[in-house]
N, C-alpha and C positions, 0 to 999 in steps of 0.2 A: 645861859640865860633862860629864864622861864617867863613866858608872856601869856597874858590873858586876852583873848579876842572875842568880840561879840558882834552879832548881826541882829540889831534891835528893830523889829517891825511892829506894826499895829496889832497883828494877830499873835505872832510868836517871837520869841527871842532865842537865838542859838548862841551858846557860849562854849568855848573850848580853851583849854590850857595846852600850850605847846612848849616842849623843851628842845633846846638847841643841842645838836651834836655835830660831829664832823660831816654827817650826811645831810644836814639841814635841820628842819624842825619836824618833830613828831608829836602828834596829839596824844596826851596822856589822860585827859579827862574831857568829856563833852556832855552837855545836857541841853535839852529843849525845855523852855518855859512858856507857859501861856501868859502873854504880856498883860492882859487885862485883869489877871488875878493879883497883881502887885501894884502898890501905890507909887512906885518909882523904881528907877534902875538900881539905886543903891541897895534897897532891900532884897532885890533879886540877886545882886552880886554877893551880898553877905551870905546868902544861902549856898551859892555856888562855892565860895571860898571856904566855907565850913566843911564842905565835902572834900575839897582838895587838900586842905591841911598843910599847905606849903607856901613859902614866900613867893610872891609875884614881883618880878622886876619891872616890867612895863606892861601897859594895857592900852588897847585901842578899841573903840566901839563905833561901828557904822549905825547911824540912827536915821530913821525915816523922818526927815524934817530939815529945815535950814539950820546950818551951823555957822556961828560967828564967834570968834574969840574963845573957842573951846566951850561954847554954851549952845544949848539946843532946846527949843520948845518943840516936842514931838508933834507931828501933824495929826496922827490918828490915835494918840494917847494923851491923857492929861498929865504928862510928865514934863517937868523942866529939869534938864540935866546940866551940871556944871562940872567940868573936868577937875578944877581945883578942889571943889568939895569932895569929889570921889578920891582924889589923892590923899586928902587929910583924913577922911572918914574910914578909908579902907587900908591905909598905910602902904599905898603903892607909890613908888618914887615918881613915876611919870605916867600920865594918862592923856590920851588924845581922843577927841571926838571928831567924827567924820560924818558927812551926809552918807546915807546908806549906799547910794550909787557911786559916790566917791570910792567907797570901799570895794564895791563890785568892780569898778574900773581897775583898781590896783590888784585885784585878784585874777584878772584875765591872764596874766603872764604865768600863773601857777597851774593853769588848766592843762590836762593831758589831751592827746589827740582824740581819745574816745569820749571826751567831755565837750566836744565841739561838733556841731552838725551844720555843714555848709549848705545853705539854700541857693546861693549864687556865687560862683567862683570869682568873678570880677578880676581885679588886679589890686595888689597891695603895695603901697609905698611905705617902707619901714619908718620914714620920717614924717608920715602923714598923720593927721588927726584921726582919732578913733572915737566913735560914738557908741555908747551903751545905753539901752533903755529896757524897761521891763515892767510888766504888770504883776502885782501881787495884791496886798491889801490896798495899795495905791498904785500910781504909775510913776516910776522913778526914771531919771536920766542923768547922764554926765558926759563930759567930753574929756578925753585924755590926749595930751599933746606931748610927744617925745621931745626931750631936751638933752643937751650934753650932760647935764647933771642928774638925769633921771626923769621919770614921767611926771608931768605937771597935770593935775586934774582940775578942770573947771566945773564947779557945781552948777546944778540946774534945778529949777522947779517947773520944768517943762510940762509935767503932767497936769498943771493947773491952767494951761492955756485954754482958750475957748474952743468948744467943739464946733466944727464947720461941716454941715451936711453936704453930700455930693450928689444926691439924687432925691427923687420924690419920697421914697421910703425913709431915707434918713432925715428929710424935712419933717415927716410925721414923727419920727423918733425924737427930734429936737423939741417939737411941741409937747410931746408926752413927758419929756424930762423937764422942760421948763415949768410945767404944771406942778412938778414935784419939788423943784429946787430953786426956781427963779433965775439962776445962772447955771449953765451947764459947761463944766470943764471936761476935757478929754478923760481925766481920771474917773469921772462919774460913770463912764462906760468901759474903760479899759482897766478893770480891777475885778476883784472877786465879787464885790457888791454890784459892779457894773454888769457882770455876766448875768447875775440874777435880775437886774433891771431890764436887760435885753430880753430875757424870758418873759417878764411881765408885759413888755411892749408887744412882743410877738403874739401873746395870748389876747391882749386887749385889742390889738389891731386885726385879729382874726387871720394872721398870716400862717398859722399852723395850729393844730389841735394838741392838747396835752392829755395826760392820763391821770386817773385817780391815784395811782401809785406814786407819781411824781408829786402831786398835791399833798399827799400824806407825808412824804419825806420832807417836803419844804417846811412843814409845820414844826419839825423837831430837829432838823439837821441844818448845817451851814448851807444857805441857799445857793451860793456860787458853786460850791463843791458838788451839790446835788445836780445842778444843771449841767456842769461839765461831765460828770460821770455818766449821766443818762444820755448825753449827746454822744459821747465816745462809744457807748454800748448800743447806739441806735435804738434806744428803748423808749424815746419820747420825741415825736415830731417837733414840738415847740422847742425843746432843748436843742435838738439838732439845728434848727433854724437860728436860734439865739447864738450858738457857738459859731455858725457860719458868719453871722453878722459881726461877732466879736473878732474873729480872725481877719475879716476884711477891713474892719476899722483899725485893727492893730497894724496891718501892713501899710495902710494909708498913712497912719501917724508916723510910722518908721520912715516912710518916704518923705514926709514933711520935715522931719528932723534932719534927714540926710540932705535935703535941699538947703536947710539953714546953715549947715556946717560944712557939707561936702567932705565926708570922712574918707579920704583916700587911703587911710590906714585900716579901714574896715568898719562895719556896723555890726554890733552884737545885740542880740535879743536875749535878755536874762530875766530875772524875776522868778517868783515861786510858781507862776501859772505855766510858763513856757514848757518845762519838762513834762508836766502832766498832760498837756494837749499837743505834744510833739507830733503825733500822727496827723493832726489837722494843720500844723504849721508847714509840714513838708509836702502837702498834697497839691500845692500850686496856688491856692487862693491868697495866701499871705503875700507871696511874691508878685502875683498879678496886681494886687492893690498897691504894693510898694512901687511898682514901675509905672502905674497909670497916672503919669504927671504931664501929659501933653508933650510939649517941646522939650521937656527935661528928661524924657524917658531914656534917651541915649546916654545921658550923663549918669543916671542911676544904674544903668546896665554895667557900668565900669566898677561899681562898688561891691566888694565882697560882703555878703550878708551871712552871718553865722548865728545859730541858736546855741546858747550855753545850756548844756544838759545837766550841769552840776548845780543844784539849788544852793549849795554851800559856798559859792564863789565869793559872796560878800564876807563870809567868815575868813576865807583865805586872804582876802585883801586887808581886812582888819589885822590879821596876823602879820602880814608884810609891813603894815604901817607901824605896828607896835615894835617889831624887830628893828626898825630903822630909827627909833627914837633915841635921843642922846640926853 
């Protein structure tokens, strides 16, 4: 069997072709595409398939956006994707669309030990629900429930819930973001653009100074990446403060999600940003915010919290979904 898997995000799309052997699936072709340069997923796939030059038996694509009846209107792209149209236009017998974090959840079982960084051991019930959330272009989330017939994944658009401030600084942050957007979802802060917004807030509120070098880079490079890189290098006080706020908010939202679901099977932090800021996720700030839930702190102390260090986990999950199609 030869399958095509995709992880379709607002910024980038990762595609890979896998061939089945007695040892499992091996990637034979893989490419990264800049999503915004294409008018839809079909045109991007045609380019990929022209490079591959071989028949594809099954395909599955994790897409950042709500999926219903194998159709998806991407959240951060002007794309409407229909699996039946892809089957007809590309000559693939069976195509499935998944929410991108549905795919991430299905990819967790394919991670090796070195691709998991445990922040809190907790305890794990193999039959318990698993939560996965992660920041990238947006903030995705899903719940995986083990069943006798295999994992069942419950989709979520939890990144679009309202942002709730916890202290005076975050109340000021809410006012700052309200002036920009009118309504402030958690994704407005926990995303690549959210990290850049936190930097703007820090500078506007006078919480830390910035440098001319950072301002110059912000004018020509991706702002979220600039802020993250400068923060990790301790090269700009405002970037450092923005990343501290980001990690604290990230931990708090992970704790909120854990309270809604109580994932006795574990909570995973995935997404494109987590591997890049791993040194700041493991230094204690994330976990401190995760646990700071008053009377529920003891409950959250029982949950294993793991960072996914492999940014291609969604691609692995899409591969697993494609391989399971009949």
